[in-house]
N, CA, C and O atoms as CSV, one atom per row, in Angstrom:
chain,resi,resn,atom,element,x,y,z
A,1,MET,N,N,9.303,1.993,-16.327
A,1,MET,CA,C,7.869,2.049,-16.124
A,1,MET,C,C,7.316,0.620,-16.061
A,1,MET,O,O,7.752,-0.258,-16.806
A,2,PRO,N,N,6.360,0.406,-15.168
A,2,PRO,CA,C,5.759,-0.929,-15.077
A,2,PRO,C,C,4.879,-1.221,-16.290
A,2,PRO,O,O,4.321,-0.316,-16.911
A,3,THR,N,N,4.774,-2.493,-16.604
A,3,THR,CA,C,3.889,-2.923,-17.683
A,3,THR,C,C,2.444,-2.862,-17.198
A,3,THR,O,O,2.191,-2.735,-16.000
A,4,GLU,N,N,1.511,-2.950,-18.121
A,4,GLU,CA,C,0.084,-2.952,-17.744
A,4,GLU,C,C,-0.218,-4.131,-16.818
A,4,GLU,O,O,-0.992,-3.994,-15.870
A,5,GLU,N,N,0.388,-5.282,-17.089
A,5,GLU,CA,C,0.180,-6.466,-16.237
A,5,GLU,C,C,0.690,-6.208,-14.814
A,5,GLU,O,O,0.041,-6.592,-13.841
A,6,GLU,N,N,1.840,-5.565,-14.697
A,6,GLU,CA,C,2.383,-5.246,-13.377
A,6,GLU,C,C,1.499,-4.241,-12.635
A,6,GLU,O,O,1.334,-4.333,-11.418
A,7,ILE,N,N,0.942,-3.300,-13.356
A,7,ILE,CA,C,0.035,-2.323,-12.740
A,7,ILE,C,C,-1.199,-3.025,-12.188
A,7,ILE,O,O,-1.639,-2.738,-11.075
A,8,VAL,N,N,-1.751,-3.941,-12.966
A,8,VAL,CA,C,-2.937,-4.689,-12.533
A,8,VAL,C,C,-2.590,-5.548,-11.312
A,8,VAL,O,O,-3.367,-5.606,-10.359
A,9,ARG,N,N,-1.447,-6.205,-11.333
A,9,ARG,CA,C,-1.029,-7.023,-10.179
A,9,ARG,C,C,-0.836,-6.156,-8.938
A,9,ARG,O,O,-1.179,-6.565,-7.829
A,10,GLY,N,N,-0.288,-4.964,-9.129
A,10,GLY,CA,C,-0.102,-4.046,-8.004
A,10,GLY,C,C,-1.424,-3.610,-7.409
A,10,GLY,O,O,-1.577,-3.577,-6.188
A,11,ARG,N,N,-2.382,-3.276,-8.261
A,11,ARG,CA,C,-3.711,-2.890,-7.771
A,11,ARG,C,C,-4.352,-4.030,-6.999
A,11,ARG,O,O,-4.963,-3.822,-5.951
A,12,ASP,N,N,-4.206,-5.240,-7.531
A,12,ASP,CA,C,-4.766,-6.421,-6.864
A,12,ASP,C,C,-4.100,-6.635,-5.509
A,12,ASP,O,O,-4.770,-6.950,-4.525
A,13,LEU,N,N,-2.790,-6.465,-5.463
A,13,LEU,CA,C,-2.057,-6.631,-4.214
A,13,LEU,C,C,-2.564,-5.660,-3.154
A,13,LEU,O,O,-2.890,-6.069,-2.040
A,14,TYR,N,N,-2.631,-4.378,-3.496
A,14,TYR,CA,C,-3.087,-3.384,-2.524
A,14,TYR,C,C,-4.545,-3.636,-2.103
A,14,TYR,O,O,-4.876,-3.517,-0.924
A,15,ALA,N,N,-5.399,-3.977,-3.049
A,15,ALA,CA,C,-6.806,-4.233,-2.716
A,15,ALA,C,C,-6.934,-5.414,-1.759
A,15,ALA,O,O,-7.719,-5.370,-0.812
A,16,ASN,N,N,-6.163,-6.463,-2.010
A,16,ASN,CA,C,-6.242,-7.638,-1.134
A,16,ASN,C,C,-5.613,-7.388,0.224
A,16,ASN,O,O,-6.118,-7.878,1.234
A,17,LEU,N,N,-4.528,-6.642,0.272
A,17,LEU,CA,C,-3.963,-6.298,1.577
A,17,LEU,C,C,-4.948,-5.451,2.377
A,17,LEU,O,O,-5.117,-5.662,3.578
A,18,ASP,N,N,-5.596,-4.494,1.717
A,18,ASP,CA,C,-6.604,-3.685,2.411
A,18,ASP,C,C,-7.751,-4.556,2.920
A,18,ASP,O,O,-8.249,-4.350,4.027
A,19,ARG,N,N,-8.166,-5.527,2.112
A,19,ARG,CA,C,-9.252,-6.433,2.520
A,19,ARG,C,C,-8.827,-7.270,3.723
A,19,ARG,O,O,-9.600,-7.443,4.666
A,20,ILE,N,N,-7.616,-7.782,3.694
A,20,ILE,CA,C,-7.131,-8.640,4.778
A,20,ILE,C,C,-6.954,-7.841,6.066
A,20,ILE,O,O,-7.367,-8.286,7.137
A,21,ILE,N,N,-6.352,-6.681,5.964
A,21,ILE,CA,C,-6.129,-5.854,7.149
A,21,ILE,C,C,-7.457,-5.342,7.686
A,21,ILE,O,O,-7.662,-5.286,8.899
A,22,GLY,N,N,-8.347,-4.972,6.795
A,22,GLY,CA,C,-9.702,-4.576,7.174
A,22,GLY,C,C,-9.747,-3.436,8.166
A,22,GLY,O,O,-8.947,-2.503,8.106
A,23,MET,N,N,-10.691,-3.527,9.075
A,23,MET,CA,C,-10.921,-2.465,10.048
A,23,MET,C,C,-9.950,-2.513,11.227
A,23,MET,O,O,-9.977,-1.625,12.079
A,24,SER,N,N,-9.107,-3.520,11.290
A,24,SER,CA,C,-8.199,-3.628,12.433
A,24,SER,C,C,-6.819,-3.039,12.154
A,24,SER,O,O,-5.881,-3.259,12.921
A,25,GLY,N,N,-6.694,-2.300,11.070
A,25,GLY,CA,C,-5.416,-1.686,10.753
A,25,GLY,C,C,-5.590,-0.606,9.710
A,25,GLY,O,O,-6.701,-0.330,9.257
A,26,ILE,N,N,-4.475,0.001,9.335
A,26,ILE,CA,C,-4.520,1.090,8.368
A,26,ILE,C,C,-3.280,1.052,7.488
A,26,ILE,O,O,-2.169,0.806,7.958
A,27,TYR,N,N,-3.494,1.302,6.200
A,27,TYR,CA,C,-2.385,1.465,5.276
A,27,TYR,C,C,-1.764,2.826,5.560
A,27,TYR,O,O,-2.481,3.824,5.627
A,28,ALA,N,N,-0.447,2.885,5.727
A,28,ALA,CA,C,0.209,4.149,6.070
A,28,ALA,C,C,0.988,4.743,4.904
A,28,ALA,O,O,0.893,5.945,4.656
A,29,MET,N,N,1.752,3.935,4.188
A,29,MET,CA,C,2.532,4.462,3.070
A,29,MET,C,C,3.226,3.331,2.334
A,29,MET,O,O,3.266,2.192,2.797
A,30,SER,N,N,3.773,3.676,1.174
A,30,SER,CA,C,4.639,2.781,0.417
A,30,SER,C,C,5.918,3.537,0.086
A,30,SER,O,O,5.898,4.740,-0.172
A,31,ARG,N,N,7.019,2.818,0.099
A,31,ARG,CA,C,8.313,3.381,-0.291
A,31,ARG,C,C,8.894,2.494,-1.383
A,31,ARG,O,O,8.912,1.270,-1.256
A,32,THR,N,N,9.364,3.113,-2.449
A,32,THR,CA,C,9.963,2.377,-3.543
A,32,THR,C,C,11.436,2.752,-3.629
A,32,THR,O,O,11.783,3.932,-3.572
A,33,GLY,N,N,12.288,1.771,-3.764
A,33,GLY,CA,C,13.715,2.012,-3.897
A,33,GLY,C,C,14.509,0.753,-3.707
A,33,GLY,O,O,13.998,-0.247,-3.202
A,34,ASP,N,N,15.760,0.796,-4.110
A,34,ASP,CA,C,16.656,-0.361,-3.990
A,34,ASP,C,C,16.065,-1.614,-4.631
A,34,ASP,O,O,16.257,-2.725,-4.137
A,35,GLY,N,N,15.350,-1.423,-5.728
A,35,GLY,CA,C,14.799,-2.557,-6.468
A,35,GLY,C,C,13.577,-3.197,-5.849
A,35,GLY,O,O,13.212,-4.310,-6.227
A,36,GLY,N,N,12.940,-2.534,-4.917
A,36,GLY,CA,C,11.766,-3.123,-4.282
A,36,GLY,C,C,10.813,-2.075,-3.757
A,36,GLY,O,O,11.030,-0.874,-3.919
A,37,ARG,N,N,9.774,-2.539,-3.138
A,37,ARG,CA,C,8.775,-1.665,-2.542
A,37,ARG,C,C,8.486,-2.134,-1.138
A,37,ARG,O,O,8.336,-3.330,-0.887
A,38,THR,N,N,8.410,-1.191,-0.227
A,38,THR,CA,C,8.041,-1.480,1.155
A,38,THR,C,C,6.681,-0.865,1.400
A,38,THR,O,O,6.477,0.329,1.181
A,39,ILE,N,N,5.754,-1.688,1.855
A,39,ILE,CA,C,4.388,-1.246,2.132
A,39,ILE,C,C,4.202,-1.286,3.641
A,39,ILE,O,O,4.445,-2.309,4.280
A,40,TYR,N,N,3.772,-0.172,4.199
A,40,TYR,CA,C,3.606,-0.057,5.646
A,40,TYR,C,C,2.132,-0.083,6.018
A,40,TYR,O,O,1.336,0.727,5.543
A,41,TYR,N,N,1.788,-1.035,6.881
A,41,TYR,CA,C,0.467,-1.092,7.492
A,41,TYR,C,C,0.669,-1.050,8.992
A,41,TYR,O,O,1.596,-1.670,9.514
A,42,TYR,N,N,-0.171,-0.340,9.676
A,42,TYR,CA,C,-0.156,-0.342,11.143
A,42,TYR,C,C,-1.387,-1.107,11.600
A,42,TYR,O,O,-2.515,-0.766,11.245
A,43,VAL,N,N,-1.152,-2.149,12.396
A,43,VAL,CA,C,-2.234,-3.017,12.863
A,43,VAL,C,C,-2.108,-3.225,14.365
A,43,VAL,O,O,-1.022,-3.125,14.937
A,44,ALA,N,N,-3.237,-3.516,14.986
A,44,ALA,CA,C,-3.249,-3.749,16.428
A,44,ALA,C,C,-2.634,-5.105,16.773
A,44,ALA,O,O,-1.938,-5.234,17.781
A,45,SER,N,N,-2.887,-6.109,15.945
A,45,SER,CA,C,-2.434,-7.465,16.245
A,45,SER,C,C,-1.956,-8.154,14.962
A,45,SER,O,O,-2.768,-8.755,14.258
A,46,PRO,N,N,-0.662,-8.080,14.642
A,46,PRO,CA,C,-0.160,-8.689,13.404
A,46,PRO,C,C,-0.470,-10.180,13.286
A,46,PRO,O,O,-0.734,-10.683,12.195
A,47,GLU,N,N,-0.436,-10.878,14.421
A,47,GLU,CA,C,-0.685,-12.327,14.379
A,47,GLU,C,C,-2.060,-12.669,13.823
A,47,GLU,O,O,-2.237,-13.725,13.216
A,48,SER,N,N,-3.026,-11.796,14.021
A,48,SER,CA,C,-4.387,-12.099,13.582
A,48,SER,C,C,-4.519,-12.075,12.057
A,48,SER,O,O,-5.536,-12.524,11.528
A,49,HIS,N,N,-3.520,-11.563,11.344
A,49,HIS,CA,C,-3.579,-11.478,9.886
A,49,HIS,C,C,-2.670,-12.497,9.200
A,49,HIS,O,O,-2.731,-12.657,7.981
A,50,ALA,N,N,-1.840,-13.176,9.960
A,50,ALA,CA,C,-0.810,-14.041,9.387
A,50,ALA,C,C,-1.377,-15.114,8.468
A,50,ALA,O,O,-0.871,-15.294,7.360
A,51,GLU,N,N,-2.391,-15.819,8.887
A,51,GLU,CA,C,-2.937,-16.914,8.075
A,51,GLU,C,C,-3.584,-16.395,6.798
A,51,GLU,O,O,-3.396,-16.984,5.734
A,52,ALA,N,N,-4.336,-15.315,6.882
A,52,ALA,CA,C,-4.970,-14.750,5.689
A,52,ALA,C,C,-3.914,-14.248,4.705
A,52,ALA,O,O,-4.073,-14.417,3.496
A,53,LEU,N,N,-2.853,-13.642,5.199
A,53,LEU,CA,C,-1.768,-13.193,4.321
A,53,LEU,C,C,-1.097,-14.386,3.653
A,53,LEU,O,O,-0.833,-14.360,2.451
A,54,ARG,N,N,-0.824,-15.418,4.419
A,54,ARG,CA,C,-0.203,-16.629,3.873
A,54,ARG,C,C,-1.075,-17.231,2.780
A,54,ARG,O,O,-0.570,-17.596,1.719
A,55,GLN,N,N,-2.367,-17.338,3.023
A,55,GLN,CA,C,-3.284,-17.895,2.026
A,55,GLN,C,C,-3.318,-17.043,0.763
A,55,GLN,O,O,-3.302,-17.572,-0.349
A,56,TYR,N,N,-3.366,-15.729,0.936
A,56,TYR,CA,C,-3.395,-14.848,-0.233
A,56,TYR,C,C,-2.131,-15.020,-1.072
A,56,TYR,O,O,-2.221,-15.231,-2.282
A,57,PHE,N,N,-0.956,-14.932,-0.449
A,57,PHE,CA,C,0.285,-15.025,-1.219
A,57,PHE,C,C,0.491,-16.410,-1.815
A,57,PHE,O,O,1.148,-16.538,-2.848
A,58,ASP,N,N,-0.045,-17.435,-1.200
A,58,ASP,CA,C,0.008,-18.779,-1.784
A,58,ASP,C,C,-0.901,-18.903,-2.999
A,58,ASP,O,O,-0.704,-19.796,-3.823
A,59,SER,N,N,-1.893,-18.025,-3.129
A,59,SER,CA,C,-2.880,-18.134,-4.202
A,59,SER,C,C,-2.532,-17.327,-5.451
A,59,SER,O,O,-3.207,-17.466,-6.471
A,60,VAL,N,N,-1.498,-16.490,-5.398
A,60,VAL,CA,C,-1.154,-15.643,-6.548
A,60,VAL,C,C,0.144,-16.117,-7.193
A,60,VAL,O,O,0.875,-16.934,-6.636
A,61,LEU,N,N,0.408,-15.580,-8.384
A,61,LEU,CA,C,1.670,-15.886,-9.037
A,61,LEU,C,C,2.818,-15.535,-8.099
A,61,LEU,O,O,2.732,-14.563,-7.348
A,62,PRO,N,N,3.876,-16.310,-8.138
A,62,PRO,CA,C,4.983,-16.076,-7.197
A,62,PRO,C,C,5.578,-14.665,-7.315
A,62,PRO,O,O,5.860,-14.171,-8.407
A,63,ILE,N,N,5.751,-14.054,-6.171
A,63,ILE,CA,C,6.476,-12.793,-6.050
A,63,ILE,C,C,7.311,-12.879,-4.777
A,63,ILE,O,O,7.005,-13.651,-3.868
A,64,SER,N,N,8.341,-12.096,-4.730
A,64,SER,CA,C,9.193,-12.093,-3.545
A,64,SER,C,C,8.569,-11.175,-2.503
A,64,SER,O,O,8.405,-9.977,-2.735
A,65,VAL,N,N,8.220,-11.750,-1.347
A,65,VAL,CA,C,7.572,-10.985,-0.282
A,65,VAL,C,C,8.265,-11.303,1.031
A,65,VAL,O,O,8.563,-12.457,1.339
A,66,LYS,N,N,8.509,-10.261,1.787
A,66,LYS,CA,C,9.073,-10.417,3.123
A,66,LYS,C,C,8.179,-9.625,4.059
A,66,LYS,O,O,8.013,-8.418,3.882
A,67,VAL,N,N,7.606,-10.283,5.044
A,67,VAL,CA,C,6.733,-9.620,6.008
A,67,VAL,C,C,7.500,-9.479,7.311
A,67,VAL,O,O,8.015,-10.453,7.861
A,68,ILE,N,N,7.565,-8.253,7.788
A,68,ILE,CA,C,8.260,-7.969,9.038
A,68,ILE,C,C,7.280,-7.284,9.974
A,68,ILE,O,O,6.579,-6.351,9.581
A,69,THR,N,N,7.237,-7.746,11.200
A,69,THR,CA,C,6.413,-7.066,12.199
A,69,THR,C,C,7.324,-6.495,13.268
A,69,THR,O,O,8.319,-7.103,13.661
A,70,ARG,N,N,6.959,-5.328,13.719
A,70,ARG,CA,C,7.687,-4.728,14.833
A,70,ARG,C,C,6.776,-3.752,15.542
A,70,ARG,O,O,5.832,-3.218,14.960
A,71,ASN,N,N,7.068,-3.533,16.782
A,71,ASN,CA,C,6.295,-2.617,17.603
A,71,ASN,C,C,6.735,-1.189,17.262
A,71,ASN,O,O,7.912,-0.854,17.394
A,72,ASP,N,N,5.792,-0.353,16.825
A,72,ASP,CA,C,6.102,1.027,16.454
A,72,ASP,C,C,4.931,1.932,16.838
A,72,ASP,O,O,4.312,2.548,15.971
A,73,PRO,N,N,4.625,2.013,18.141
A,73,PRO,CA,C,3.456,2.788,18.568
A,73,PRO,C,C,3.577,4.281,18.293
A,73,PRO,O,O,2.567,4.984,18.263
A,74,GLU,N,N,4.787,4.774,18.092
A,74,GLU,CA,C,4.981,6.202,17.807
A,74,GLU,C,C,5.020,6.490,16.307
A,74,GLU,O,O,5.246,7.630,15.901
A,75,TRP,N,N,4.802,5.470,15.486
A,75,TRP,CA,C,4.820,5.606,14.031
A,75,TRP,C,C,6.152,6.175,13.563
A,75,TRP,O,O,6.178,7.054,12.702
A,76,SER,N,N,7.239,5.694,14.109
A,76,SER,CA,C,8.574,6.208,13.815
A,76,SER,C,C,8.948,6.096,12.339
A,76,SER,O,O,9.577,7.000,11.790
A,77,SER,N,N,8.570,5.003,11.702
A,77,SER,CA,C,8.892,4.830,10.281
A,77,SER,C,C,8.242,5.914,9.435
A,77,SER,O,O,8.860,6.438,8.509
A,78,ILE,N,N,7.020,6.242,9.745
A,78,ILE,CA,C,6.297,7.280,8.999
A,78,ILE,C,C,6.912,8.637,9.289
A,78,ILE,O,O,7.130,9.433,8.376
A,79,ARG,N,N,7.190,8.899,10.544
A,79,ARG,CA,C,7.786,10.187,10.920
A,79,ARG,C,C,9.134,10.401,10.244
A,79,ARG,O,O,9.455,11.515,9.831
A,80,GLU,N,N,9.916,9.342,10.132
A,80,GLU,CA,C,11.221,9.427,9.478
A,80,GLU,C,C,11.054,9.899,8.023
A,80,GLU,O,O,11.772,10.791,7.570
A,81,VAL,N,N,10.127,9.310,7.315
A,81,VAL,CA,C,9.888,9.696,5.919
A,81,VAL,C,C,9.377,11.123,5.837
A,81,VAL,O,O,9.850,11.910,5.017
A,82,LEU,N,N,8.419,11.459,6.678
A,82,LEU,CA,C,7.865,12.821,6.651
A,82,LEU,C,C,8.936,13.865,6.965
A,82,LEU,O,O,8.936,14.944,6.373
A,83,ASN,N,N,9.835,13.559,7.875
A,83,ASN,CA,C,10.911,14.497,8.190
A,83,ASN,C,C,11.856,14.707,7.004
A,83,ASN,O,O,12.410,15.794,6.840
A,84,GLU,N,N,12.040,13.681,6.184
A,84,GLU,CA,C,12.877,13.798,4.999
A,84,GLU,C,C,12.217,14.642,3.913
A,84,GLU,O,O,12.908,15.271,3.112
A,85,VAL,N,N,10.888,14.660,3.883
A,85,VAL,CA,C,10.144,15.410,2.873
A,85,VAL,C,C,10.089,16.884,3.228
A,85,VAL,O,O,10.162,17.739,2.345
A,86,ASN,N,N,9.961,17.189,4.503
A,86,ASN,CA,C,9.818,18.591,4.930
A,86,ASN,C,C,11.100,19.352,4.828
A,86,ASN,O,O,11.141,20.540,5.150
């Protein structure tokens, strides 16, 4: 179970990602496993968020973050998870 401090950091992370992505994207899901968490956002233009994301992660306590962008107009990652649940 996460500590209270980790819960607060997680809430802050999600709130700031939502603020940065804003109206030009949408939070789709989170997956936890293999010692980490993958957070999925679908955005029209990933490049337009790069600097704000960099500034945010530079301003918080160090955490391991890997940002990957890829073209997924059919929402394949989400469909894959939903198919596993059904």
